[in-house]
C-alpha positions in Angstrom: 294.2 -148.7 59.9 291.5 -150.9 58.5 290.8 -154.5 59.4 288.6 -156.9 57.6 286.6 -159.6 59.5 284.5 -162.4 58.1 281.7 -163.6 60.4 279.6 -166.7 60.0 276.0 -165.6 60.4 273.0 -167.8 60.3 269.3 -166.9 59.9 269.6 -164.7 56.8 267.3 -166.1 54.2 267.1 -163.4 51.4 268.4 -160.3 49.9 266.3 -158.3 52.3 268.1 -159.8 55.2 271.4 -159.0 53.6 270.3 -155.4 53.2 269.1 -155.1 56.7 272.5 -156.2 58.0 274.4 -153.8 55.7 272.2 -150.8 56.6 272.5 -151.4 60.3 276.3 -152.0 60.4 277.0 -149.0 58.1 275.5 -146.8 60.8 278.3 -147.7 63.2 281.1 -145.2 63.4 284.2 -147.0 62.1 282.5 -149.4 59.8 283.9 -148.7 56.3 282.3 -151.5 54.1 279.9 -154.4 54.6 279.2 -157.4 52.4 276.5 -159.9 53.5 275.5 -163.1 51.8 272.7 -165.3 52.9 273.8 -168.0 50.5 277.3 -168.2 52.1 275.9 -167.4 55.6 278.6 -164.8 55.9 279.1 -161.1 56.6 282.4 -159.4 55.8 283.1 -156.1 57.5 285.9 -153.6 56.8 286.4 -151.6 60.0 288.6 -149.2 61.9 289.4 -151.1 65.1 290.1 -147.8 66.9 286.5 -146.8 66.5 284.4 -150.0 66.5 284.8 -153.5 68.0 283.9 -156.8 66.6 281.7 -157.3 69.7 279.7 -154.2 68.8 279.2 -155.5 65.3 278.2 -158.9 66.6 275.6 -157.3 68.9 274.1 -155.3 66.1 273.7 -158.4 63.9 272.1 -160.3 66.8 269.7 -157.4 67.6 268.4 -158.0 64.0 267.6 -161.6 65.0 270.5 -163.4 63.3 273.0 -165.6 65.0 276.8 -165.0 64.8 278.6 -168.3 64.9 282.1 -166.8 64.9 284.7 -165.7 62.6 285.7 -167.5 59.4 
């Protein structure tokens, strides 16, 4: 089963920020696809909820220095 979650993320200011988020999240077991947009202040993640939690995804984004506001 695959779920898709859209997170409101602030602090991304360029394509480099988007790429950093994508690279980091794709390393997590259970993450299938990541789309990040600094213009929309959003990250969309397709994930297997049996392997990875939204809390784990949130932590990884915050470790990079961005702030997760919640889900959209």
